[in-house]
Backbone as JSON Lines, residues from 0, in Angstrom:
{"i":0,"aa":"X","n":[16.12,52.08,31.68],"ca":[16.01,51.67,33.05],"c":[16.23,50.24,33.12]}
{"i":1,"aa":"X","n":[17.03,49.98,34.27],"ca":[17.46,48.53,34.39],"c":[16.18,47.63,34.85]}
{"i":2,"aa":"X","n":[16.27,46.43,34.54],"ca":[15.14,45.4,34.79],"c":[14.8,45.36,36.34]}
{"i":3,"aa":"X","n":[15.91,45.38,37.14],"ca":[15.66,45.32,38.54],"c":[14.96,46.5,39.03]}
{"i":4,"aa":"X","n":[15.15,47.75,38.51],"ca":[14.44,49.03,38.85],"c":[12.89,48.9,38.62]}
{"i":5,"aa":"X","n":[12.61,48.28,37.43],"ca":[11.19,48.19,37.13],"c":[10.45,47.08,37.9]}
{"i":6,"aa":"X","n":[11.16,46.38,38.72],"ca":[10.46,45.3,39.51],"c":[10.17,46.01,40.91]}
{"i":7,"aa":"X","n":[10.45,47.32,41.29],"ca":[10.08,47.81,42.52],"c":[8.62,47.82,42.82]}
{"i":8,"aa":"X","n":[7.88,48.35,41.86],"ca":[6.35,48.33,42.07],"c":[5.79,47.07,42.41]}
{"i":9,"aa":"X","n":[6.42,45.98,41.66],"ca":[5.92,44.68,41.85],"c":[6.35,44.03,43.25]}
{"i":10,"aa":"X","n":[7.54,44.18,43.58],"ca":[8.17,43.6,44.74],"c":[7.6,44.15,46.01]}
{"i":11,"aa":"X","n":[7.39,45.39,46.02],"ca":[7.42,46.4,47.26],"c":[5.99,45.81,48.07]}
{"i":12,"aa":"X","n":[4.97,45.39,47.46],"ca":[3.69,45.11,48.11],"c":[3.82,43.94,49.05]}
{"i":13,"aa":"X","n":[4.58,42.94,48.58],"ca":[4.72,41.79,49.46],"c":[5.4,41.9,50.83]}
{"i":14,"aa":"X","n":[6.49,42.68,50.9],"ca":[7.02,42.96,52.37],"c":[6.2,43.88,53.15]}
{"i":15,"aa":"X","n":[5.38,44.8,52.42],"ca":[4.33,45.65,53.2],"c":[3.46,44.74,53.91]}
{"i":16,"aa":"X","n":[2.85,43.89,53.26],"ca":[1.76,43.04,53.72],"c":[2.4,42.02,54.8]}
{"i":17,"aa":"X","n":[3.59,41.55,54.48],"ca":[4.18,40.67,55.49],"c":[4.56,41.38,56.83]}
{"i":18,"aa":"X","n":[5.0,42.53,56.76],"ca":[5.35,43.29,57.96],"c":[4.12,43.66,58.8]}
{"i":19,"aa":"X","n":[3.06,44.12,58.13],"ca":[1.72,44.46,58.8],"c":[1.23,43.14,59.41]}
{"i":20,"aa":"X","n":[1.22,41.95,58.71],"ca":[0.78,40.74,59.44],"c":[1.57,40.37,60.49]}
{"i":21,"aa":"X","n":[2.96,40.48,60.45],"ca":[3.85,40.11,61.52],"c":[3.56,41.12,62.75]}
{"i":22,"aa":"X","n":[3.39,42.29,62.5],"ca":[3.02,43.15,63.7],"c":[1.68,42.72,64.28]}
{"i":23,"aa":"X","n":[0.69,42.48,63.55],"ca":[-0.57,41.99,64.11],"c":[-0.5,40.71,64.77]}
{"i":24,"aa":"X","n":[0.3,39.88,64.22],"ca":[0.51,38.5,64.84],"c":[1.21,38.61,66.23]}
{"i":25,"aa":"X","n":[2.25,39.5,66.23],"ca":[3.04,39.72,67.49],"c":[2.19,40.38,68.5]}
{"i":26,"aa":"X","n":[1.32,41.33,68.11],"ca":[0.39,41.8,69.12],"c":[-0.54,40.83,69.61]}
{"i":27,"aa":"X","n":[-1.08,39.8,68.77],"ca":[-1.89,38.83,69.21],"c":[-1.1,37.85,70.19]}
{"i":28,"aa":"X","n":[0.12,37.5,69.82],"ca":[1.03,36.71,70.78],"c":[1.24,37.4,72.08]}
{"i":29,"aa":"X","n":[1.46,38.78,72.09],"ca":[1.63,39.33,73.35],"c":[0.41,39.41,74.19]}
{"i":30,"aa":"X","n":[-0.77,39.65,73.56],"ca":[-2.06,39.68,74.24],"c":[-2.47,38.22,74.86]}
{"i":31,"aa":"X","n":[-2.25,37.31,74.02],"ca":[-2.61,35.8,74.37],"c":[-1.59,35.0,74.94]}
{"i":32,"aa":"X","n":[-0.4,35.26,74.74],"ca":[0.89,34.45,75.32],"c":[1.0,33.33,74.51]}
{"i":33,"aa":"X","n":[0.36,33.14,73.26],"ca":[0.34,32.06,72.45],"c":[1.63,31.86,71.61]}
{"i":34,"aa":"X","n":[2.26,30.93,71.66],"ca":[3.57,30.72,70.75],"c":[3.18,30.56,69.39]}
{"i":35,"aa":"X","n":[1.96,30.12,69.01],"ca":[1.67,29.85,67.65],"c":[1.66,31.36,66.96]}
{"i":36,"aa":"X","n":[1.06,32.31,67.62],"ca":[1.03,33.75,67.06],"c":[2.45,34.25,66.77]}
{"i":37,"aa":"X","n":[3.41,33.98,67.77],"ca":[4.62,34.47,67.68],"c":[5.41,33.69,66.53]}
{"i":38,"aa":"X","n":[5.13,32.42,66.23],"ca":[5.62,31.81,65.15],"c":[5.22,32.4,63.77]}
{"i":39,"aa":"X","n":[3.95,32.76,63.83],"ca":[3.47,33.34,62.55],"c":[4.26,34.69,62.35]}
{"i":40,"aa":"X","n":[4.38,35.55,63.44],"ca":[5.03,36.79,63.34],"c":[6.45,36.66,62.84]}
{"i":41,"aa":"X","n":[7.14,35.65,63.49],"ca":[8.62,35.49,63.22],"c":[8.73,35.0,61.59]}
{"i":42,"aa":"X","n":[7.98,34.12,61.01],"ca":[8.11,33.72,59.79],"c":[7.78,34.88,58.9]}
{"i":43,"aa":"X","n":[6.77,35.58,59.12],"ca":[6.34,36.85,58.36],"c":[7.66,37.78,58.42]}
{"i":44,"aa":"X","n":[8.2,38.16,59.58],"ca":[9.24,39.23,59.66],"c":[10.47,38.78,58.86]}
{"i":45,"aa":"X","n":[10.75,37.55,58.96],"ca":[11.96,37.07,58.32],"c":[11.78,37.2,56.8]}
{"i":46,"aa":"X","n":[10.64,36.82,56.35],"ca":[10.39,36.76,54.92],"c":[10.37,38.36,54.42]}
{"i":47,"aa":"X","n":[9.61,39.15,55.28],"ca":[9.58,40.57,55.02],"c":[10.98,41.04,54.88]}
{"i":48,"aa":"X","n":[11.83,40.72,55.75],"ca":[13.15,41.3,55.75],"c":[13.87,40.95,54.31]}
{"i":49,"aa":"X","n":[13.88,39.81,53.97],"ca":[14.39,39.4,52.64],"c":[13.89,40.27,51.53]}
{"i":50,"aa":"X","n":[12.47,40.19,51.4],"ca":[11.89,40.88,50.22],"c":[11.96,42.46,50.47]}
{"i":51,"aa":"X","n":[11.96,42.93,51.67],"ca":[12.14,44.28,51.94],"c":[13.53,44.75,51.31]}
{"i":52,"aa":"X","n":[14.53,44.02,51.58],"ca":[15.86,44.39,51.03],"c":[15.81,44.37,49.59]}
{"i":53,"aa":"X","n":[15.05,43.44,48.88],"ca":[15.02,43.4,47.46],"c":[14.13,44.66,46.94]}
{"i":54,"aa":"X","n":[13.21,45.04,47.79],"ca":[12.33,46.27,47.36],"c":[13.15,47.42,47.41]}
{"i":55,"aa":"X","n":[13.99,47.57,48.44],"ca":[14.6,48.83,48.61],"c":[15.83,48.86,47.66]}
{"i":56,"aa":"X","n":[16.42,47.77,47.32],"ca":[17.52,47.85,46.25],"c":[16.9,48.26,44.97]}
{"i":57,"aa":"X","n":[15.8,47.58,44.58],"ca":[15.09,47.96,43.29],"c":[14.48,49.42,43.3]}
{"i":58,"aa":"X","n":[14.14,49.94,44.43],"ca":[13.54,51.2,44.56],"c":[14.72,52.36,44.41]}
{"i":59,"aa":"X","n":[15.86,52.14,45.21],"ca":[16.91,53.04,44.98],"c":[17.4,52.98,43.53]}
{"i":60,"aa":"X","n":[17.43,51.9,42.86],"ca":[17.86,51.83,41.53],"c":[16.85,52.56,40.69]}
{"i":61,"aa":"X","n":[15.52,52.4,40.86],"ca":[14.41,53.16,40.2],"c":[14.71,54.62,40.32]}
{"i":62,"aa":"X","n":[14.79,55.09,41.7],"ca":[14.96,56.59,41.8],"c":[16.16,57.14,41.23]}
{"i":63,"aa":"X","n":[17.19,56.34,40.92],"ca":[18.45,56.82,40.37],"c":[18.28,56.92,38.89]}
{"i":64,"aa":"X","n":[17.25,56.42,38.29],"ca":[17.17,56.3,36.78],"c":[17.03,57.89,36.31]}
{"i":65,"aa":"X","n":[17.51,58.11,35.13],"ca":[17.61,59.33,34.55],"c":[16.38,59.94,34.42]}
{"i":66,"aa":"X","n":[15.25,59.08,33.9],"ca":[13.93,59.51,33.81],"c":[13.13,59.99,35.0]}
{"i":67,"aa":"X","n":[13.7,59.61,36.17],"ca":[13.03,59.96,37.44],"c":[13.6,61.3,38.03]}
{"i":68,"aa":"X","n":[12.61,62.29,38.3],"ca":[13.05,63.52,38.79],"c":[13.11,63.43,40.29]}
{"i":69,"aa":"X","n":[14.21,63.91,40.86],"ca":[14.52,63.88,42.2],"c":[13.8,65.0,42.91]}
{"i":70,"aa":"X","n":[12.92,64.67,43.76],"ca":[12.09,65.58,44.53],"c":[12.23,65.36,46.15]}
{"i":71,"aa":"X","n":[11.8,66.36,46.88],"ca":[11.87,66.06,48.24],"c":[11.03,64.78,48.75]}
{"i":72,"aa":"X","n":[9.85,64.73,47.96],"ca":[8.96,63.62,48.38],"c":[9.64,62.3,48.08]}
{"i":73,"aa":"X","n":[10.38,62.32,46.96],"ca":[11.02,61.0,46.55],"c":[12.02,60.63,47.58]}
{"i":74,"aa":"X","n":[12.8,61.78,47.95],"ca":[13.84,61.41,49.0],"c":[13.25,60.96,50.32]}
{"i":75,"aa":"X","n":[12.11,61.62,50.82],"ca":[11.59,61.0,52.09],"c":[11.24,59.64,51.83]}
{"i":76,"aa":"X","n":[10.49,59.35,50.62],"ca":[10.09,58.01,50.31],"c":[11.28,57.04,50.39]}
{"i":77,"aa":"X","n":[12.33,57.4,49.77],"ca":[13.61,56.51,49.84],"c":[14.04,56.23,51.22]}
{"i":78,"aa":"X","n":[14.1,57.16,51.98],"ca":[14.68,56.96,53.21],"c":[13.83,56.33,54.23]}
{"i":79,"aa":"X","n":[12.44,56.52,54.16],"ca":[11.56,55.71,54.94],"c":[11.57,54.32,54.64]}
{"i":80,"aa":"X","n":[11.8,54.05,53.28],"ca":[11.85,52.69,52.82],"c":[13.03,52.01,53.35]}
{"i":81,"aa":"X","n":[14.19,52.73,53.36],"ca":[15.44,52.26,53.91],"c":[15.39,51.93,55.32]}
{"i":82,"aa":"X","n":[14.8,52.83,56.17],"ca":[14.64,52.59,57.53],"c":[13.67,51.43,57.82]}
{"i":83,"aa":"X","n":[12.66,51.21,56.96],"ca":[11.79,50.14,57.13],"c":[12.55,48.83,57.04]}
{"i":84,"aa":"X","n":[13.37,48.83,55.8],"ca":[14.04,47.51,55.64],"c":[15.1,47.3,56.66]}
{"i":85,"aa":"X","n":[15.87,48.32,57.19],"ca":[16.74,48.02,58.28],"c":[15.94,47.6,59.5]}
{"i":86,"aa":"X","n":[14.94,48.21,59.9],"ca":[14.18,47.72,60.93],"c":[13.57,46.28,60.86]}
{"i":87,"aa":"X","n":[13.07,45.95,59.54],"ca":[12.81,44.48,59.33],"c":[13.93,43.57,59.53]}
{"i":88,"aa":"X","n":[15.09,43.95,59.04],"ca":[16.41,43.17,59.18],"c":[16.61,42.93,60.76]}
{"i":89,"aa":"X","n":[16.6,44.21,61.35],"ca":[16.81,44.05,62.9],"c":[15.86,43.15,63.6]}
{"i":90,"aa":"X","n":[14.55,43.13,63.17],"ca":[13.55,42.34,63.95],"c":[14.04,40.86,63.65]}
{"i":91,"aa":"X","n":[14.33,40.66,62.17],"ca":[14.52,39.3,61.93],"c":[15.76,38.73,62.5]}
{"i":92,"aa":"X","n":[16.79,39.43,62.71],"ca":[18.02,39.12,63.36],"c":[17.77,38.67,64.97]}
{"i":93,"aa":"X","n":[16.91,39.61,65.54],"ca":[16.65,39.32,66.85],"c":[15.83,38.12,67.12]}
{"i":94,"aa":"X","n":[15.26,37.47,66.07],"ca":[14.54,36.26,66.27],"c":[15.46,34.98,66.05]}
{"i":95,"aa":"X","n":[16.73,35.08,65.82],"ca":[17.51,34.07,65.57],"c":[17.67,32.93,66.7]}
{"i":96,"aa":"X","n":[17.69,33.5,67.85],"ca":[17.85,32.52,68.83],"c":[16.57,31.64,69.27]}
{"i":97,"aa":"X","n":[15.5,31.77,68.48],"ca":[14.39,31.05,68.76],"c":[13.72,31.24,70.04]}
{"i":98,"aa":"X","n":[13.3,30.25,70.76],"ca":[12.75,30.19,71.98],"c":[13.8,30.54,73.19]}
{"i":99,"aa":"X","n":[15.16,30.43,72.95],"ca":[16.1,30.71,73.89],"c":[16.44,32.13,73.93]}
{"i":100,"aa":"X","n":[15.74,33.09,73.34],"ca":[16.09,34.52,73.31],"c":[15.83,35.03,74.69]}
{"i":101,"aa":"X","n":[16.56,35.99,74.98],"ca":[16.54,36.85,76.26],"c":[15.25,37.83,76.23]}
{"i":102,"aa":"X","n":[15.02,38.35,77.3],"ca":[14.06,39.34,77.41],"c":[14.44,40.55,76.54]}
{"i":103,"aa":"X","n":[15.66,40.88,76.56],"ca":[16.23,41.98,75.98],"c":[16.01,41.81,74.38]}
{"i":104,"aa":"X","n":[16.38,40.53,74.0],"ca":[16.18,40.24,72.45],"c":[14.82,40.36,72.06]}
{"i":105,"aa":"X","n":[13.83,39.96,72.96],"ca":[12.45,40.05,72.76],"c":[12.03,41.52,72.57]}
{"i":106,"aa":"X","n":[12.47,42.29,73.4],"ca":[12.12,43.8,73.36],"c":[12.8,44.52,72.07]}
{"i":107,"aa":"X","n":[13.95,44.07,71.8],"ca":[14.56,44.56,70.63],"c":[13.81,44.07,69.26]}
{"i":108,"aa":"X","n":[13.26,42.92,69.25],"ca":[12.5,42.53,68.18],"c":[11.32,43.13,68.06]}
{"i":109,"aa":"X","n":[10.71,43.33,69.14],"ca":[9.23,44.02,69.22],"c":[9.5,45.54,68.81]}
{"i":110,"aa":"X","n":[10.46,46.24,69.33],"ca":[10.54,47.61,69.01],"c":[10.93,47.8,67.51]}
{"i":111,"aa":"X","n":[11.85,46.97,67.04],"ca":[12.25,46.93,65.61],"c":[11.04,46.67,64.59]}
{"i":112,"aa":"X","n":[10.13,45.78,65.05],"ca":[8.95,45.35,64.37],"c":[8.01,46.56,64.31]}
{"i":113,"aa":"X","n":[7.65,47.21,65.54],"ca":[6.88,48.36,65.54],"c":[7.42,49.45,64.53]}
{"i":114,"aa":"X","n":[8.83,49.81,64.62],"ca":[9.44,50.74,63.81],"c":[9.27,50.42,62.36]}
{"i":115,"aa":"X","n":[9.36,49.09,61.97],"ca":[9.33,48.6,60.69],"c":[7.87,48.85,60.14]}
{"i":116,"aa":"X","n":[6.86,48.49,60.9],"ca":[5.55,48.66,60.46],"c":[5.25,50.23,60.35]}
{"i":117,"aa":"X","n":[5.56,50.99,61.23],"ca":[5.35,52.46,61.17],"c":[6.13,52.98,59.8]}
{"i":118,"aa":"X","n":[7.34,52.61,59.79],"ca":[8.09,53.09,58.48],"c":[7.54,52.67,57.22]}
{"i":119,"aa":"X","n":[6.98,51.41,57.26],"ca":[6.4,50.96,56.04],"c":[5.19,51.65,55.72]}
{"i":120,"aa":"X","n":[4.37,51.93,56.73],"ca":[3.18,52.85,56.52],"c":[3.45,54.09,55.87]}
{"i":121,"aa":"X","n":[4.49,54.74,56.42],"ca":[4.86,56.07,55.95],"c":[5.42,56.17,54.54]}
{"i":122,"aa":"X","n":[6.21,55.13,54.39],"ca":[6.84,54.87,52.94],"c":[5.81,54.65,51.89]}
{"i":123,"aa":"X","n":[4.87,53.69,52.31],"ca":[3.99,53.4,51.45],"c":[2.98,54.49,51.02]}
{"i":124,"aa":"X","n":[2.59,55.28,51.97],"ca":[1.85,56.52,51.85],"c":[2.6,57.49,50.87]}
{"i":125,"aa":"X","n":[3.88,57.71,51.13],"ca":[4.71,58.59,50.31],"c":[4.85,58.0,48.9]}
{"i":126,"aa":"X","n":[4.93,56.71,48.68],"ca":[5.07,56.2,47.43],"c":[3.7,56.29,46.77]}
{"i":127,"aa":"X","n":[2.58,56.06,47.53],"ca":[1.33,56.42,46.78],"c":[1.16,57.69,46.21]}
{"i":128,"aa":"X","n":[1.64,58.72,47.02],"ca":[1.62,60.23,46.67],"c":[2.52,60.23,45.49]}
{"i":129,"aa":"X","n":[3.63,59.57,45.38],"ca":[4.48,59.78,44.27],"c":[3.75,59.31,42.92]}
{"i":130,"aa":"X","n":[3.01,58.24,43.08],"ca":[2.4,57.6,41.92],"c":[1.14,58.33,41.56]}
{"i":131,"aa":"X","n":[0.23,58.54,42.68],"ca":[-1.19,58.98,42.4],"c":[-1.36,60.57,42.74]}
{"i":132,"aa":"X","n":[-0.28,61.22,43.15],"ca":[-0.39,62.57,43.41],"c":[-0.67,62.92,44.81]}
{"i":133,"aa":"X","n":[-0.32,64.08,45.28],"ca":[-0.45,64.55,46.71],"c":[-1.88,64.47,47.14]}
{"i":134,"aa":"X","n":[-2.89,64.63,46.27],"ca":[-4.17,64.56,46.73],"c":[-4.7,63.31,46.78]}
{"i":135,"aa":"X","n":[-3.97,62.21,46.99],"ca":[-4.31,60.88,47.02],"c":[-5.48,60.52,47.93]}
{"i":136,"aa":"X","n":[-5.5,61.07,49.08],"ca":[-6.65,60.7,50.01],"c":[-7.58,61.81,50.08]}
{"i":137,"aa":"X","n":[-7.7,62.79,49.38],"ca":[-8.72,63.76,49.31],"c":[-9.88,63.22,48.52]}
{"i":138,"aa":"X","n":[-11.23,63.56,48.95],"ca":[-12.32,63.24,48.28],"c":[-12.52,63.88,46.93]}
């Protein structure tokens, strides 16, 4: 198995945390109108987009390894991870204009960020089920 593929379990946790913090910071920015919270959200979503891309590339490489059995659960995990990375990238791109961004750009950013956070949650849960089994959350 290639070295990059083995990095997936290590890399993946960082963008998950970053996108969740970005979504929480954006919610705080929306609720308070504070530009400080938005700055926190923007930095986190941009970093999450970069690391999310690396996590997806490593994950797809890992899933393509001969030792990995292709199952429907793995395919769902792969695609939700890809959707999360694309959503993170869309949110990051929508922040490029900085304070001069239009209302349309702000809504694209917010919608992409919510999609990224939701996709990350689903992909993370599916990944946990792949590693720990489908009874992951059962007592």
